[in-house]
N, C-alpha and C positions, 0 to 999 in steps of 0.2 A: 544477376539483378535480385533484388529482395522481393519476398513475396508481399502481396497486400496483407495488411494486418485486419483481421475480421473485427467488428464492433464488439467490444467488451473483452478483447482478448489480452490486452495489456494488463488490466485490471485483474484478470485471472490469474496471470504470472505473478504478479505481487501478492495475490491474496494469501499464498502460502506463508509470507512473512507477517502478516497482519492477524490479530485477534478478530473473531466475530464482531465484538462491539466496534472496532476500529472500521472495519468493513460497512457496518450499519452507518457511521458516521459519515462515511464518504457517500453512501447511497443517499443520505439526507441532505446532501448539499443540493441547494436549488438548482434548476435549470439543466440543460444537457451537460455534457462533459466539456466544460469551457473552462477558461483559466482558474476561476475559483475552485472548481472542482480538482484541477491538476495540482493546485497549491496545497489543497487539502490532502491529495494522494501522496505528494512529496512530503509534507510534514509527518503524516502518519507512518510512512515507510521510513524516514531518517529516525523516528523515535524507535521504531520496531528494530532496526539494525543496530543501535545504541543498546537495547535490552539484550538483544542476542550476543552482543560483543561483551557485555557485562557480564552475562551468565557463563560465557567461555572462558572468562579471566576467573570466575569464582566457582569453583566445582562444588561447593556446598550449597549454592543457591538454587 
C-alpha cells in the first residue's frame, strides 16, 4: 500500500527540474492546489524536460 503524500511533497519532487522563476510562477497561481495550478505545474515541467533533453543532445549548450 502506498504511503500518504504529505502536502507540498509532489511539488518538492519536481522542483529539481524547474528553475526558481518557474517555481515562483506556480506559487503565483491563485487558489489552493487545484486544477489550474496542476495545469501550470504540468506545463512548466514539460518545458523543463524539453530543455533538459535539448541540452543533453547539444553538448555545447
